[in-house]
CHARMM-style PDB file with segment names, atoms N, HN, CA, C and O in Angstrom:
ATOM      1  N   MET     1     115.505  89.844  94.544  1.00  0.00      PROA
ATOM      2  CA  MET     1     116.928  90.310  94.120  1.00  0.00      PROA
ATOM      3  C   MET     1     116.742  91.288  95.166  1.00  0.00      PROA
ATOM      4  O   MET     1     115.698  91.902  95.386  1.00  0.00      PROA
ATOM      5  N   PRO     2     117.872  91.390  95.815  1.00  0.00      PROA
ATOM      6  CA  PRO     2     117.869  92.921  96.780  1.00  0.00      PROA
ATOM      7  C   PRO     2     117.558  94.185  96.082  1.00  0.00      PROA
ATOM      8  O   PRO     2     117.779  94.185  94.871  1.00  0.00      PROA
ATOM      9  N   PRO     3     117.098  95.233  96.602  1.00  0.00      PROA
ATOM     10  CA  PRO     3     116.879  96.677  96.016  1.00  0.00      PROA
ATOM     11  C   PRO     3     117.760  96.905  95.618  1.00  0.00      PROA
ATOM     12  O   PRO     3     117.944  96.973  94.403  1.00  0.00      PROA
ATOM     13  N   ALA     4     118.678  97.121  96.531  1.00  0.00      PROA
ATOM     14  HN  ALA     4     118.528  97.065  97.519  1.00  0.00      PROA
ATOM     15  CA  ALA     4     120.215  97.794  96.555  1.00  0.00      PROA
ATOM     16  C   ALA     4     120.980  97.191  95.591  1.00  0.00      PROA
ATOM     17  O   ALA     4     121.639  98.059  95.018  1.00  0.00      PROA
ATOM     18  N   VAL     5     121.215  95.982  95.106  1.00  0.00      PROA
ATOM     19  HN  VAL     5     120.681  95.276  95.571  1.00  0.00      PROA
ATOM     20  CA  VAL     5     121.799  95.367  94.138  1.00  0.00      PROA
ATOM     21  C   VAL     5     121.320  95.792  92.569  1.00  0.00      PROA
ATOM     22  O   VAL     5     122.086  96.183  91.688  1.00  0.00      PROA
ATOM     23  N   LYS     6     119.434  95.563  92.411  1.00  0.00      PROA
ATOM     24  HN  LYS     6     118.811  95.246  93.127  1.00  0.00      PROA
ATOM     25  CA  LYS     6     119.072  96.263  91.735  1.00  0.00      PROA
ATOM     26  C   LYS     6     119.521  97.562  91.073  1.00  0.00      PROA
ATOM     27  O   LYS     6     119.876  97.689  89.902  1.00  0.00      PROA
ATOM     28  N   HSD     7     119.429  98.744  92.247  1.00  0.00      PROA
ATOM     29  HN  HSD     7     119.140  98.641  93.199  1.00  0.00      PROA
ATOM     30  CA  HSD     7     119.289  99.999  91.809  1.00  0.00      PROA
ATOM     31  C   HSD     7     121.227 100.258  91.277  1.00  0.00      PROA
ATOM     32  O   HSD     7     121.563 101.070  90.415  1.00  0.00      PROA
ATOM     33  N   GLN     8     122.236  99.331  92.065  1.00  0.00      PROA
ATOM     34  HN  GLN     8     121.963  98.671  92.765  1.00  0.00      PROA
ATOM     35  CA  GLN     8     123.698  99.294  91.799  1.00  0.00      PROA
ATOM     36  C   GLN     8     123.912  98.935  90.432  1.00  0.00      PROA
ATOM     37  O   GLN     8     124.957  99.336  89.921  1.00  0.00      PROA
ATOM     38  N   LEU     9     122.922  98.087  89.570  1.00  0.00      PROA
ATOM     39  HN  LEU     9     122.073  97.761  89.985  1.00  0.00      PROA
ATOM     40  CA  LEU     9     123.041  97.360  88.677  1.00  0.00      PROA
ATOM     41  C   LEU     9     122.154  98.398  87.244  1.00  0.00      PROA
ATOM     42  O   LEU     9     122.149  98.326  86.016  1.00  0.00      PROA
ATOM     43  N   GLY    10     121.491  99.312  88.293  1.00  0.00      PROA
ATOM     44  HN  GLY    10     121.495  99.371  89.291  1.00  0.00      PROA
ATOM     45  CA  GLY    10     120.460 100.026  87.270  1.00  0.00      PROA
ATOM     46  C   GLY    10     119.161  99.457  86.608  1.00  0.00      PROA
ATOM     47  O   GLY    10     118.830  99.917  85.515  1.00  0.00      PROA
ATOM     48  N   LEU    11     118.569  98.697  87.074  1.00  0.00      PROA
ATOM     49  HN  LEU    11     118.837  98.323  87.962  1.00  0.00      PROA
ATOM     50  CA  LEU    11     117.435  98.035  87.429  1.00  0.00      PROA
ATOM     51  C   LEU    11     116.199  98.306  87.228  1.00  0.00      PROA
ATOM     52  O   LEU    11     115.909  98.782  88.326  1.00  0.00      PROA
ATOM     53  N   ASP    12     115.322  98.343  86.654  1.00  0.00      PROA
ATOM     54  HN  ASP    12     115.557  97.956  85.762  1.00  0.00      PROA
ATOM     55  CA  ASP    12     114.168  99.380  87.897  1.00  0.00      PROA
ATOM     56  C   ASP    12     113.613  98.743  89.240  1.00  0.00      PROA
ATOM     57  O   ASP    12     114.181  97.922  89.959  1.00  0.00      PROA
ATOM     58  N   ARG    13     112.402  99.305  89.396  1.00  0.00      PROA
ATOM     59  HN  ARG    13     111.941  99.973  88.812  1.00  0.00      PROA
ATOM     60  CA  ARG    13     112.169  98.847  91.216  1.00  0.00      PROA
ATOM     61  C   ARG    13     111.316  97.912  91.524  1.00  0.00      PROA
ATOM     62  O   ARG    13     111.046  97.601  92.684  1.00  0.00      PROA
ATOM     63  N   GLU    14     110.658  97.212  90.155  1.00  0.00      PROA
ATOM     64  HN  GLU    14     110.878  97.465  89.213  1.00  0.00      PROA
ATOM     65  CA  GLU    14     110.103  96.437  90.007  1.00  0.00      PROA
ATOM     66  C   GLU    14     110.329  94.664  90.855  1.00  0.00      PROA
ATOM     67  O   GLU    14     111.292  94.187  90.256  1.00  0.00      PROA
ATOM     68  N   PRO    15     110.021  93.999  91.532  1.00  0.00      PROA
ATOM     69  CA  PRO    15     110.290  93.028  92.089  1.00  0.00      PROA
ATOM     70  C   PRO    15     111.181  91.901  90.807  1.00  0.00      PROA
ATOM     71  O   PRO    15     110.876  91.861  89.615  1.00  0.00      PROA
ATOM     72  N   ALA    16     112.081  91.238  91.338  1.00  0.00      PROA
ATOM     73  HN  ALA    16     112.329  91.269  92.306  1.00  0.00      PROA
ATOM     74  CA  ALA    16     113.083  90.354  90.521  1.00  0.00      PROA
ATOM     75  C   ALA    16     113.365  89.489  91.800  1.00  0.00      PROA
ATOM     76  O   ALA    16     113.212  89.759  92.991  1.00  0.00      PROA
ATOM     77  N   TRP    17     113.861  88.274  91.120  1.00  0.00      PROA
ATOM     78  HN  TRP    17     113.984  88.055  90.152  1.00  0.00      PROA
ATOM     79  CA  TRP    17     114.278  87.495  91.768  1.00  0.00      PROA
ATOM     80  C   TRP    17     115.255  86.465  90.434  1.00  0.00      PROA
ATOM     81  O   TRP    17     115.308  86.497  89.205  1.00  0.00      PROA
ATOM     82  N   ILE    18     115.955  85.564  91.602  1.00  0.00      PROA
ATOM     83  HN  ILE    18     115.912  85.538  92.601  1.00  0.00      PROA
ATOM     84  CA  ILE    18     116.999  84.363  90.888  1.00  0.00      PROA
ATOM     85  C   ILE    18     116.452  83.251  91.465  1.00  0.00      PROA
ATOM     86  O   ILE    18     116.028  82.999  92.593  1.00  0.00      PROA
ATOM     87  N   VAL    19     116.585  82.474  90.161  1.00  0.00      PROA
ATOM     88  HN  VAL    19     116.930  82.678  89.245  1.00  0.00      PROA
ATOM     89  CA  VAL    19     115.678  80.897  90.244  1.00  0.00      PROA
ATOM     90  C   VAL    19     117.291  79.821  90.080  1.00  0.00      PROA
ATOM     91  O   VAL    19     118.183  79.647  89.250  1.00  0.00      PROA
ATOM     92  N   THR    20     116.862  79.265  91.606  1.00  0.00      PROA
ATOM     93  HN  THR    20     116.137  79.406  92.281  1.00  0.00      PROA
ATOM     94  CA  THR    20     117.959  78.308  91.599  1.00  0.00      PROA
ATOM     95  C   THR    20     117.545  76.984  91.672  1.00  0.00      PROA
ATOM     96  O   THR    20     118.074  76.093  92.336  1.00  0.00      PROA
ATOM     97  N   THR    21     116.231  76.876  90.703  1.00  0.00      PROA
ATOM     98  HN  THR    21     115.802  77.600  90.164  1.00  0.00      PROA
ATOM     99  CA  THR    21     115.761  75.433  90.368  1.00  0.00      PROA
ATOM    100  C   THR    21     115.970  75.313  88.986  1.00  0.00      PROA
ATOM    101  O   THR    21     115.750  74.180  88.559  1.00  0.00      PROA
ATOM    102  N   GLU    22     116.391  76.288  88.021  1.00  0.00      PROA
ATOM    103  HN  GLU    22     116.570  77.209  88.369  1.00  0.00      PROA
ATOM    104  CA  GLU    22     116.050  76.272  86.394  1.00  0.00      PROA
ATOM    105  C   GLU    22     117.807  76.617  86.464  1.00  0.00      PROA
ATOM    106  O   GLU    22     118.570  77.036  87.335  1.00  0.00      PROA
ATOM    107  N   SER    23     117.932  76.205  85.106  1.00  0.00      PROA
ATOM    108  HN  SER    23     117.313  75.865  84.399  1.00  0.00      PROA
ATOM    109  CA  SER    23     119.148  76.917  84.589  1.00  0.00      PROA
ATOM    110  C   SER    23     118.822  77.012  83.071  1.00  0.00      PROA
ATOM    111  O   SER    23     118.710  75.924  82.506  1.00  0.00      PROA
ATOM    112  N   ASN    24     118.684  77.908  82.466  1.00  0.00      PROA
ATOM    113  HN  ASN    24     118.775  78.792  82.925  1.00  0.00      PROA
ATOM    114  CA  ASN    24     118.523  78.198  80.808  1.00  0.00      PROA
ATOM    115  C   ASN    24     119.303  78.072  80.105  1.00  0.00      PROA
ATOM    116  O   ASN    24     120.422  78.451  80.450  1.00  0.00      PROA
ATOM    117  N   THR    25     119.097  77.399  78.585  1.00  0.00      PROA
ATOM    118  HN  THR    25     118.188  77.091  78.305  1.00  0.00      PROA
ATOM    119  CA  THR    25     120.604  76.697  77.582  1.00  0.00      PROA
ATOM    120  C   THR    25     119.658  77.798  76.500  1.00  0.00      PROA
ATOM    121  O   THR    25     118.454  77.857  76.248  1.00  0.00      PROA
ATOM    122  N   PHE    26     120.661  78.472  76.105  1.00  0.00      PROA
ATOM    123  HN  PHE    26     121.638  78.424  76.310  1.00  0.00      PROA
ATOM    124  CA  PHE    26     120.644  78.795  75.030  1.00  0.00      PROA
ATOM    125  C   PHE    26     121.803  79.390  73.947  1.00  0.00      PROA
ATOM    126  O   PHE    26     122.916  79.578  74.438  1.00  0.00      PROA
ATOM    127  N   THR    27     121.676  79.611  72.924  1.00  0.00      PROA
ATOM    128  HN  THR    27     120.772  79.459  72.526  1.00  0.00      PROA
ATOM    129  CA  THR    27     122.610  80.098  71.963  1.00  0.00      PROA
ATOM    130  C   THR    27     123.130  81.419  72.157  1.00  0.00      PROA
ATOM    131  O   THR    27     122.358  82.369  72.294  1.00  0.00      PROA
ATOM    132  N   TRP    28     124.365  81.558  72.181  1.00  0.00      PROA
ATOM    133  HN  TRP    28     124.992  80.787  72.070  1.00  0.00      PROA
ATOM    134  CA  TRP    28     124.648  83.305  72.589  1.00  0.00      PROA
ATOM    135  C   TRP    28     125.319  83.423  71.479  1.00  0.00      PROA
ATOM    136  O   TRP    28     126.243  82.649  71.224  1.00  0.00      PROA
ATOM    137  N   LEU    29     125.067  84.105  70.909  1.00  0.00      PROA
ATOM    138  HN  LEU    29     124.317  84.733  71.116  1.00  0.00      PROA
ATOM    139  CA  LEU    29     124.409  85.564  71.037  1.00  0.00      PROA
ATOM    140  C   LEU    29     122.871  85.425  70.686  1.00  0.00      PROA
ATOM    141  O   LEU    29     122.579  85.531  69.495  1.00  0.00      PROA
ATOM    142  N   GLY    30     121.905  85.207  71.561  1.00  0.00      PROA
ATOM    143  HN  GLY    30     122.142  85.120  72.528  1.00  0.00      PROA
ATOM    144  CA  GLY    30     120.800  84.750  70.833  1.00  0.00      PROA
ATOM    145  C   GLY    30     119.713  86.212  70.958  1.00  0.00      PROA
ATOM    146  O   GLY    30     119.962  87.415  71.034  1.00  0.00      PROA
ATOM    147  N   PRO    31     118.552  85.498  70.937  1.00  0.00      PROA
ATOM    148  CA  PRO    31     117.846  87.253  70.537  1.00  0.00      PROA
ATOM    149  C   PRO    31     116.900  88.094  71.582  1.00  0.00      PROA
ATOM    150  O   PRO    31     116.134  89.052  71.481  1.00  0.00      PROA
ATOM    151  N   ASP    32     117.521  86.916  73.030  1.00  0.00      PROA
ATOM    152  HN  ASP    32     118.143  86.138  73.112  1.00  0.00      PROA
ATOM    153  CA  ASP    32     117.043  87.932  74.063  1.00  0.00      PROA
ATOM    154  C   ASP    32     118.134  88.857  74.720  1.00  0.00      PROA
ATOM    155  O   ASP    32     118.028  89.567  75.721  1.00  0.00      PROA
ATOM    156  N   VAL    33     119.437  88.619  73.716  1.00  0.00      PROA
ATOM    157  HN  VAL    33     119.524  88.043  72.903  1.00  0.00      PROA
ATOM    158  CA  VAL    33     120.445  89.419  74.280  1.00  0.00      PROA
ATOM    159  C   VAL    33     120.397  90.279  73.491  1.00  0.00      PROA
ATOM    160  O   VAL    33     120.416  90.097  72.274  1.00  0.00      PROA
ATOM    161  N   ARG    34     120.309  91.621  74.193  1.00  0.00      PROA
ATOM    162  HN  ARG    34     120.293  91.768  75.182  1.00  0.00      PROA
ATOM    163  CA  ARG    34     120.147  93.178  73.519  1.00  0.00      PROA
ATOM    164  C   ARG    34     120.838  94.265  74.152  1.00  0.00      PROA
ATOM    165  O   ARG    34     121.057  94.175  75.360  1.00  0.00      PROA
ATOM    166  N   PRO    35     121.325  95.584  73.322  1.00  0.00      PROA
ATOM    167  CA  PRO    35     122.210  96.058  73.963  1.00  0.00      PROA
ATOM    168  C   PRO    35     121.287  97.004  75.092  1.00  0.00      PROA
ATOM    169  O   PRO    35     120.131  97.397  74.937  1.00  0.00      PROA
ATOM    170  N   ILE    36     121.981  97.177  75.996  1.00  0.00      PROA
ATOM    171  HN  ILE    36     122.921  96.858  76.122  1.00  0.00      PROA
ATOM    172  CA  ILE    36     121.483  97.721  77.373  1.00  0.00      PROA
ATOM    173  C   ILE    36     121.280  99.517  76.606  1.00  0.00      PROA
ATOM    174  O   ILE    36     122.027 100.185  75.890  1.00  0.00      PROA
ATOM    175  N   PRO    37     119.256  99.904  77.477  1.00  0.00      PROA
ATOM    176  CA  PRO    37     119.374 101.238  76.871  1.00  0.00      PROA
ATOM    177  C   PRO    37     120.440 102.141  77.856  1.00  0.00      PROA
ATOM    178  O   PRO    37     120.916 101.631  78.871  1.00  0.00      PROA
ATOM    179  N   ASN    38     120.730 103.412  77.481  1.00  0.00      PROA
ATOM    180  HN  ASN    38     120.343 103.826  76.657  1.00  0.00      PROA
ATOM    181  CA  ASN    38     121.457 104.373  77.578  1.00  0.00      PROA
ATOM    182  C   ASN    38     122.730 104.161  78.172  1.00  0.00      PROA
ATOM    183  O   ASN    38     123.046 104.792  79.181  1.00  0.00      PROA
ATOM    184  N   LYS    39     123.840 102.956  77.403  1.00  0.00      PROA
ATOM    185  HN  LYS    39     123.583 102.444  76.584  1.00  0.00      PROA
ATOM    186  CA  LYS    39     124.446 102.393  77.589  1.00  0.00      PROA
ATOM    187  C   LYS    39     125.311 102.483  76.352  1.00  0.00      PROA
ATOM    188  O   LYS    39     124.898 102.201  75.227  1.00  0.00      PROA
ATOM    189  N   PRO    40     126.657 102.933  76.657  1.00  0.00      PROA
ATOM    190  CA  PRO    40     127.255 103.162  75.008  1.00  0.00      PROA
ATOM    191  C   PRO    40     127.443 101.618  73.956  1.00  0.00      PROA
ATOM    192  O   PRO    40     127.561 100.508  74.475  1.00  0.00      PROA
ATOM    193  N   PRO    41     127.440 101.763  72.981  1.00  0.00      PROA
ATOM    194  CA  PRO    41     126.602 100.558  71.937  1.00  0.00      PROA
ATOM    195  C   PRO    41     127.038  99.346  71.949  1.00  0.00      PROA
ATOM    196  O   PRO    41     128.205  99.682  71.746  1.00  0.00      PROA
ATOM    197  N   GLY    42     127.086  98.480  71.999  1.00  0.00      PROA
ATOM    198  HN  GLY    42     126.138  98.206  72.165  1.00  0.00      PROA
ATOM    199  CA  GLY    42     127.346  97.171  72.132  1.00  0.00      PROA
ATOM    200  C   GLY    42     127.731  96.791  73.323  1.00  0.00      PROA
ATOM    201  O   GLY    42     128.600  95.935  73.488  1.00  0.00      PROA
ATOM    202  N   THR    43     126.744  97.761  74.858  1.00  0.00      PROA
ATOM    203  HN  THR    43     126.038  98.457  74.724  1.00  0.00      PROA
ATOM    204  CA  THR    43     126.958  96.737  76.231  1.00  0.00      PROA
ATOM    205  C   THR    43     125.786  96.087  76.124  1.00  0.00      PROA
ATOM    206  O   THR    43     124.609  96.328  75.857  1.00  0.00      PROA
ATOM    207  N   PHE    44     126.642  94.978  76.483  1.00  0.00      PROA
ATOM    208  HN  PHE    44     127.598  94.783  76.700  1.00  0.00      PROA
ATOM    209  CA  PHE    44     125.081  93.782  77.249  1.00  0.00      PROA
ATOM    210  C   PHE    44     124.995  93.499  78.239  1.00  0.00      PROA
ATOM    211  O   PHE    44     124.061  92.750  78.522  1.00  0.00      PROA
ATOM    212  N   VAL    45     126.109  94.031  79.521  1.00  0.00      PROA
ATOM    213  HN  VAL    45     126.868  94.640  79.291  1.00  0.00      PROA
ATOM    214  CA  VAL    45     126.288  93.746  80.949  1.00  0.00      PROA
ATOM    215  C   VAL    45     125.827  94.785  81.718  1.00  0.00      PROA
ATOM    216  O   VAL    45     126.059  95.986  81.581  1.00  0.00      PROA
ATOM    217  N   TYR    46     125.136  94.207  82.563  1.00  0.00      PROA
ATOM    218  HN  TYR    46     124.947  93.231  82.674  1.00  0.00      PROA
ATOM    219  CA  TYR    46     124.428  95.131  83.332  1.00  0.00      PROA
ATOM    220  C   TYR    46     125.160  95.952  84.287  1.00  0.00      PROA
ATOM    221  O   TYR    46     124.876  97.124  84.536  1.00  0.00      PROA
ATOM    222  N   GLY    47     126.757  94.846  85.164  1.00  0.00      PROA
ATOM    223  HN  GLY    47     126.988  93.895  84.962  1.00  0.00      PROA
ATOM    224  CA  GLY    47     127.377  94.834  85.747  1.00  0.00      PROA
ATOM    225  C   GLY    47     127.171  93.537  86.865  1.00  0.00      PROA
ATOM    226  O   GLY    47     126.140  92.872  86.967  1.00  0.00      PROA
ATOM    227  N   GLN    48     128.368  93.364  87.636  1.00  0.00      PROA
ATOM    228  HN  GLN    48     129.205  93.905  87.554  1.00  0.00      PROA
ATOM    229  CA  GLN    48     128.556  92.405  88.820  1.00  0.00      PROA
ATOM    230  C   GLN    48     127.858  92.552  89.591  1.00  0.00      PROA
ATOM    231  O   GLN    48     127.521  93.601  90.142  1.00  0.00      PROA
ATOM    232  N   ILE    49     127.409  91.150  89.814  1.00  0.00      PROA
ATOM    233  HN  ILE    49     127.682  90.298  89.366  1.00  0.00      PROA
ATOM    234  CA  ILE    49     126.479  90.838  91.211  1.00  0.00      PROA
ATOM    235  C   ILE    49     127.895  90.622  92.557  1.00  0.00      PROA
ATOM    236  O   ILE    49     129.029  90.161  92.428  1.00  0.00      PROA
ATOM    237  N   PRO    50     127.202  91.165  93.736  1.00  0.00      PROA
ATOM    238  CA  PRO    50     127.941  91.125  94.718  1.00  0.00      PROA
ATOM    239  C   PRO    50     128.674  90.429  95.052  1.00  0.00      PROA
ATOM    240  O   PRO    50     128.219  89.431  94.492  1.00  0.00      PROA
ATOM    241  N   ASP    51     129.841  89.963  95.743  1.00  0.00      PROA
ATOM    242  HN  ASP    51     130.211  90.773  96.198  1.00  0.00      PROA
ATOM    243  CA  ASP    51     130.069  88.267  96.150  1.00  0.00      PROA
ATOM    244  C   ASP    51     129.142  87.752  97.145  1.00  0.00      PROA
ATOM    245  O   ASP    51     128.730  86.610  96.943  1.00  0.00      PROA
ATOM    246  N   GLY    52     128.873  88.155  97.821  1.00  0.00      PROA
ATOM    247  HN  GLY    52     129.208  89.083  97.985  1.00  0.00      PROA
ATOM    248  CA  GLY    52     128.159  87.870  98.595  1.00  0.00      PROA
ATOM    249  C   GLY    52     126.740  87.154  98.476  1.00  0.00      PROA
ATOM    250  O   GLY    52     126.300  86.227  99.156  1.00  0.00      PROA
ATOM    251  N   LEU    53     126.030  87.979  97.213  1.00  0.00      PROA
ATOM    252  HN  LEU    53     126.387  88.732  96.661  1.00  0.00      PROA
ATOM    253  CA  LEU    53     124.986  87.682  96.777  1.00  0.00      PROA
ATOM    254  C   LEU    53     124.870  86.167  96.250  1.00  0.00      PROA
ATOM    255  O   LEU    53     124.123  85.252  96.595  1.00  0.00      PROA
ATOM    256  N   LEU    54     126.294  86.274  94.901  1.00  0.00      PROA
ATOM    257  HN  LEU    54     126.901  87.017  94.621  1.00  0.00      PROA
ATOM    258  CA  LEU    54     126.626  85.189  93.999  1.00  0.00      PROA
ATOM    259  C   LEU    54     127.254  83.954  94.921  1.00  0.00      PROA
ATOM    260  O   LEU    54     127.564  82.909  94.349  1.00  0.00      PROA
ATOM    261  N   ARG    55     127.405  84.066  96.114  1.00  0.00      PROA
ATOM    262  HN  ARG    55     127.154  84.914  96.579  1.00  0.00      PROA
ATOM    263  CA  ARG    55     127.935  82.523  96.725  1.00  0.00      PROA
ATOM    264  C   ARG    55     126.798  81.947  97.273  1.00  0.00      PROA
ATOM    265  O   ARG    55     126.591  80.741  97.409  1.00  0.00      PROA
ATOM    266  N   THR    56     125.629  83.428  97.770  1.00  0.00      PROA
ATOM    267  HN  THR    56     125.797  84.408  97.660  1.00  0.00      PROA
ATOM    268  CA  THR    56     124.519  82.743  98.136  1.00  0.00      PROA
ATOM    269  C   THR    56     123.543  81.705  97.572  1.00  0.00      PROA
ATOM    270  O   THR    56     122.881  80.769  98.020  1.00  0.00      PROA
ATOM    271  N   VAL    57     123.864  82.608  95.751  1.00  0.00      PROA
ATOM    272  HN  VAL    57     124.402  83.369  95.387  1.00  0.00      PROA
ATOM    273  CA  VAL    57     122.820  82.221  94.780  1.00  0.00      PROA
ATOM    274  C   VAL    57     123.282  80.690  94.129  1.00  0.00      PROA
ATOM    275  O   VAL    57     122.576  79.858  93.561  1.00  0.00      PROA
ATOM    276  N   THR    58     124.895  80.658  94.476  1.00  0.00      PROA
ATOM    277  HN  THR    58     125.468  81.334  94.938  1.00  0.00      PROA
ATOM    278  CA  THR    58     125.723  79.633  93.824  1.00  0.00      PROA
ATOM    279  C   THR    58     125.736  78.569  94.805  1.00  0.00      PROA
ATOM    280  O   THR    58     125.819  77.437  94.328  1.00  0.00      PROA
ATOM    281  N   GLU    59     125.658  78.690  96.345  1.00  0.00      PROA
ATOM    282  HN  GLU    59     125.590  79.609  96.732  1.00  0.00      PROA
ATOM    283  CA  GLU    59     125.116  77.766  96.989  1.00  0.00      PROA
ATOM    284  C   GLU    59     123.757  76.894  96.706  1.00  0.00      PROA
ATOM    285  O   GLU    59     123.663  75.681  96.519  1.00  0.00      PROA
ATOM    286  N   ALA    60     122.794  77.839  96.732  1.00  0.00      PROA
ATOM    287  HN  ALA    60     122.870  78.825  96.884  1.00  0.00      PROA
ATOM    288  CA  ALA    60     121.873  77.517  96.479  1.00  0.00      PROA
ATOM    289  C   ALA    60     121.289  76.638  94.774  1.00  0.00      PROA
ATOM    290  O   ALA    60     120.346  75.901  94.484  1.00  0.00      PROA
ATOM    291  N   PHE    61     121.906  76.955  94.367  1.00  0.00      PROA
ATOM    292  HN  PHE    61     122.672  77.554  94.602  1.00  0.00      PROA
ATOM    293  CA  PHE    61     122.455  75.887  92.854  1.00  0.00      PROA
ATOM    294  C   PHE    61     123.155  74.868  92.977  1.00  0.00      PROA
ATOM    295  O   PHE    61     123.691  74.331  92.007  1.00  0.00      PROA
ATOM    296  N   ILE    62     123.258  74.464  94.113  1.00  0.00      PROA
ATOM    297  HN  ILE    62     122.823  74.899  94.901  1.00  0.00      PROA
ATOM    298  CA  ILE    62     124.689  73.384  94.342  1.00  0.00      PROA
ATOM    299  C   ILE    62     123.636  72.715  95.133  1.00  0.00      PROA
ATOM    300  O   ILE    62     123.534  71.553  94.740  1.00  0.00      PROA
ATOM    301  N   ARG    63     122.802  72.985  96.102  1.00  0.00      PROA
ATOM    302  HN  ARG    63     122.885  73.929  96.421  1.00  0.00      PROA
ATOM    303  CA  ARG    63     121.835  72.252  97.076  1.00  0.00      PROA
ATOM    304  C   ARG    63     120.692  71.804  96.023  1.00  0.00      PROA
ATOM    305  O   ARG    63     120.220  70.668  95.966  1.00  0.00      PROA
ATOM    306  N   ASN    64     120.326  72.905  95.192  1.00  0.00      PROA
ATOM    307  HN  ASN    64     120.709  73.828  95.238  1.00  0.00      PROA
ATOM    308  CA  ASN    64     119.347  71.931  94.423  1.00  0.00      PROA
ATOM    309  C   ASN    64     120.023  71.146  93.104  1.00  0.00      PROA
ATOM    310  O   ASN    64     119.393  71.480  92.100  1.00  0.00      PROA
ATOM    311  N   ARG    65     120.738  70.526  92.892  1.00  0.00      PROA
ATOM    312  HN  ARG    65     121.250  70.255  93.708  1.00  0.00      PROA
ATOM    313  CA  ARG    65     121.278  70.239  91.849  1.00  0.00      PROA
ATOM    314  C   ARG    65     120.608  69.017  91.187  1.00  0.00      PROA
ATOM    315  O   ARG    65     120.966  68.653  90.067  1.00  0.00      PROA
ATOM    316  N   GLU    66     119.706  68.429  91.823  1.00  0.00      PROA
ATOM    317  HN  GLU    66     119.415  68.725  92.733  1.00  0.00      PROA
ATOM    318  CA  GLU    66     119.433  67.342  91.747  1.00  0.00      PROA
ATOM    319  C   GLU    66     117.633  67.594  91.101  1.00  0.00      PROA
ATOM    320  O   GLU    66     116.988  66.748  90.481  1.00  0.00      PROA
ATOM    321  N   ARG    67     117.264  68.694  91.402  1.00  0.00      PROA
ATOM    322  HN  ARG    67     117.787  69.382  91.905  1.00  0.00      PROA
ATOM    323  CA  ARG    67     116.070  68.737  90.722  1.00  0.00      PROA
ATOM    324  C   ARG    67     116.057  70.206  90.065  1.00  0.00      PROA
ATOM    325  O   ARG    67     115.104  70.985  90.084  1.00  0.00      PROA
ATOM    326  N   ILE    68     117.452  70.441  89.417  1.00  0.00      PROA
ATOM    327  HN  ILE    68     118.227  69.808  89.402  1.00  0.00      PROA
ATOM    328  CA  ILE    68     117.652  71.439  88.707  1.00  0.00      PROA
ATOM    329  C   ILE    68     116.572  71.336  87.033  1.00  0.00      PROA
ATOM    330  O   ILE    68     116.541  70.382  86.256  1.00  0.00      PROA
ATOM    331  N   ALA    69     115.902  72.495  86.935  1.00  0.00      PROA
ATOM    332  HN  ALA    69     115.926  73.270  87.566  1.00  0.00      PROA
ATOM    333  CA  ALA    69     115.280  71.974  85.485  1.00  0.00      PROA
ATOM    334  C   ALA    69     116.359  73.138  84.433  1.00  0.00      PROA
ATOM    335  O   ALA    69     116.718  74.271  84.755  1.00  0.00      PROA
ATOM    336  N   MET    70     116.727  72.280  82.943  1.00  0.00      PROA
ATOM    337  HN  MET    70     116.436  71.360  82.681  1.00  0.00      PROA
ATOM    338  CA  MET    70     116.912  72.762  82.108  1.00  0.00      PROA
ATOM    339  C   MET    70     116.330  73.117  81.288  1.00  0.00      PROA
ATOM    340  O   MET    70     115.952  72.295  80.453  1.00  0.00      PROA
ATOM    341  N   VAL    71     115.849  75.076  81.092  1.00  0.00      PROA
ATOM    342  HN  VAL    71     116.156  75.743  81.771  1.00  0.00      PROA
ATOM    343  CA  VAL    71     114.906  75.155  80.364  1.00  0.00      PROA
ATOM    344  C   VAL    71     115.262  75.582  78.659  1.00  0.00      PROA
ATOM    345  O   VAL    71     116.021  76.550  78.708  1.00  0.00      PROA
ATOM    346  N   PRO    72     115.130  75.402  77.972  1.00  0.00      PROA
ATOM    347  CA  PRO    72     115.139  75.805  76.303  1.00  0.00      PROA
ATOM    348  C   PRO    72     114.926  77.223  76.405  1.00  0.00      PROA
ATOM    349  O   PRO    72     113.917  77.677  76.945  1.00  0.00      PROA
ATOM    350  N   ARG    73     116.047  78.117  75.794  1.00  0.00      PROA
ATOM    351  HN  ARG    73     116.867  77.748  75.355  1.00  0.00      PROA
ATOM    352  CA  ARG    73     115.611  79.899  75.930  1.00  0.00      PROA
ATOM    353  C   ARG    73     114.972  80.060  74.186  1.00  0.00      PROA
ATOM    354  O   ARG    73     114.001  80.759  73.896  1.00  0.00      PROA
ATOM    355  N   ASP    74     115.653  79.372  73.353  1.00  0.00      PROA
ATOM    356  HN  ASP    74     116.442  78.805  73.589  1.00  0.00      PROA
ATOM    357  CA  ASP    74     115.901  79.385  71.853  1.00  0.00      PROA
ATOM    358  C   ASP    74     114.721  79.696  71.093  1.00  0.00      PROA
ATOM    359  O   ASP    74     113.931  78.753  71.105  1.00  0.00      PROA
ATOM    360  N   GLU    75     114.398  80.513  70.553  1.00  0.00      PROA
ATOM    361  HN  GLU    75     115.040  81.280  70.543  1.00  0.00      PROA
ATOM    362  CA  GLU    75     113.215  80.801  69.630  1.00  0.00      PROA
ATOM    363  C   GLU    75     113.169  79.185  68.583  1.00  0.00      PROA
ATOM    364  O   GLU    75     114.036  78.678  67.871  1.00  0.00      PROA
ATOM    365  N   THR    76     111.780  78.759  68.907  1.00  0.00      PROA
ATOM    366  HN  THR    76     111.076  79.171  69.486  1.00  0.00      PROA
ATOM    367  CA  THR    76     111.903  77.674  68.110  1.00  0.00      PROA
ATOM    368  C   THR    76     110.610  77.965  66.902  1.00  0.00      PROA
ATOM    369  OT1 THR    76     110.422  77.157  65.992  1.00  0.00      PROA
TER     370      THR     76
END
């Protein structure tokens, strides 16, 4: 993920990436969805991904559609 986008979203400086060969499946509102520190109570969204990055990710996801792994993220 580009550092400028991470900064805009208030994320740390550690490397991060978007995987376009996997899709997580989970029950909404699951145990991994937590309020964001230093935000108003009940805030679960960091912000919006810029259109250009979202388009790039979407196109890559579509290109990879034949090999997408569905990854269950609910606790078992």
